[in-house]
N, C-alpha and C positions, 0 to 999 in steps of 0.2 A: 688883255685884262691887267689892271694894276695890281701888283702883288705887295701886300703889306704884311708885317709880322702876324697880325690877327688872321688874315686870310690864309697865310702859310700854316698857322696852327690848325685852322679848321680843316684844311685839305689833308694834312698829315694825320690828324686825329681820326678823321673818318676812315683812313686807310689802315693805320696801324693799331688804333685803339689805345687803351691805357697801358703804358710800359712800366709803371711803378718803379721808377729809378730814384734813389740809389739803393742797391741791395745791401742789407746787413743780416748777420746771423743772429736773430733775436733769441733763438734757443740757447746759443752759447752764452750770451750776455745775461740772460735770465738765470741760468745755472750758476754762472760765476759771479753774479752780482756786479757786473761791470757796465760801463756806459756805452751803449751802441753808437753814440755820436762820435766817440773817439775812433771807432773803426772807420767811419767816414773820413775823418781828418787824416788818418793814416793812408786811406785809399787815394785821397787826392794827391798825395805826394808820390805814392808808389806808381800811380798811373801815368806819371810824366814820362813821355817818350817810350811807351810800351803799350801792349794790348791788355784789355781787361782779363783775358785768360791767364796771362802771366801774373797779374796782380792777385788773382784768386789763389794761385799756387803759393805766393808769398804770404797771403793772409792765412791760408791753411797751416803753413809752417808756424806762424805766430800763435795760432790757436792751439796747435799740438804742444807748443812750448808754454802754454798758459801765459802768453805775453801780449795780450791784446787789451791792455789798459795803460794809463799814463804812468803809474808808478812801477808797473812791471817792465815797461820799456826802459824806464830810467835805471833799473837795476842791471840791465844787460850791458856788457862791455861792447865797445864798437865792433870788435871781431865777431862776437856772438850774434849781434844784430845783423851784420852783413851776411852771415851765413844763412840766417832765417829768411831774409828778403832777397836772396840771390836770384830767384827766378824772375824778379821784376826788372833786372838789368840796372846798370849804373848804381850798383848796390852800395859801394863806398860813399858815393855822393848822397844817395838817399838815406843811408844810415845816419850820416851827419845831420841831414835836414830833420829827420825824425827826432834825433836826440836834442837838437836845438829847439824844436817845437815843444817837446815834453818839458824841457827846462824852463821855457817861457811860460807854459801853462802852470807849472808848479810854483815858480818864483812870483809870478804876477797874480795868479788866480787860485793859488793853493790847490791846483788840480781840479777845480770845480768848473765844469763847462757851463753851468747855469750863470756863473759870474761873467764868463767870457761873452756869452750871447745876450746878456741882459742890458748891456750898456749901449752907448751911442754907436750906431752902425758905422758911421764915417770914421770915428776914432778907432773902432775895432779893426776895420779894414786897413787903416794906415798902420796899425800895430802889426798885423799879419804881413803886410807888404814890406815892413822893415826887416823881417826875418830873411836871411839869405836863402835864395832858392825858391821863395814863394812869390810868384808874380800874380797879376790880376786874375787870370783864369783859376789858379789854385785857390787864392784867397776867396774869390767869389763863390767857388764851389763849396768851400768850407762854410761860408755864411748861409748860402741857400739851402744846401742839403743837410747840414748838421745843425745850423742855427735857426732854421725856419725864417730867415730874413729875406724879404723880397728884393733880390738883386739878380739880374739876368746874367748868365754865364756866356761869354763869347769864346769860341774856339775856332780852330782852323776850318772845321766843317761849316760853321756859321758864315765865316767870311767867304768861303767858296760858294755857298748857296746864295748869298747876297749878290755876288758878282754874276752868277748865271741867271738868277731870277730878276736881276735889275731892281732889287729893293733899294729905294732911294736913300743914299747916305752921302754926306758931303765929302767924306774921305774914308779910308780903310782902317782908321785907328780903332783900337779896342773901345775907347771911351765913346767915340762917335757912334759906332754900331750899337753899343749897349744903350746909349741914350735913345736912339731911334726905336729899338725894340721896346724899351720900357715905356717910352712916351705913347706909343701906339697901343700896347697891351693895357696900360693903365687907363686909357680912354675907353676901352671896350669891356673891361672886366672890373668888378668891384674889388676893393682893396683886400678884403678877407679871402679872395680866391687867388691872389697873385702868386703866392708861394707855390701853390699846386700848378698853376698855369705855367709859371716860369720853369719849374722842374720838368713838367711834361713836354713843353715845347723844346727845351734843350735836348731831352732824351729822344724826341721824335726827329730832330735835325740830325743827331748822331746816327740814328738807325737808318734814316733815309740816305745819308751820305755813305754809309758802309755798304748798303745793299744796291743803291742805284746811282747816286751822285758822286761817283768815284772820280779819281783823276782822269780815267778813261770811262766816261759815264755810260750807263745802260739806259739811254733816254727812252727807248720805245716802250719799256715796261714801267717807267717811273711814274708814281702817282702825281707828279708835278708837271708832266709833259704838256698839259693843256695851257699852262701859264708860263712855261719856261722860255727864255729867249736864247738859250745856248745854241750855237751854230749847227750842232749835229741834228737838230730837229728841223732845220730849214731845207 
């Protein structure tokens, strides 16, 4: 069976159902009159090189300090911020990146995320990529999950699955795999559904990779076993 991004979506969706990713604490933001999209921006940086469980601990610390907004982050010293996000690991590096992001948002967009996400997607993506420590995966996560912009996020799990399922791509580059997924999904789904589809498929790939398509995979119970070309199934 030929595996495409759209068939991958259908198989994983039927197995896992709706995963409703990216999680935010709507109650906190409603009470404090803060923008929940900024929590997503913070999360995309905190999740670099760590697990989501550790990110949640760091976010909880920020909530307890009432520091989960752009201007509240700006008020913190570097040392204060590192202590709050320490559970996420690489905390000095991540504190610098968070402070750089908040300064960028305040200086260029007056702290207004509506202004950030209302412009040309290509230009906004280039701006985010120009910030130190923000690569394609982080920038695209910001645009997709916080900005409702249809751009598919590629991560190590996606690359692993492409290799094992033999989804046809000309090379393993981020841009090539992203183009392949977007081209196929855009052909099968209407434009007004793409943000939801992109979010869900990315979440489904992550969940499948964590549960089954591990470095040492659990092929016999994997929902993709009927279409997978990985040697352990042969």
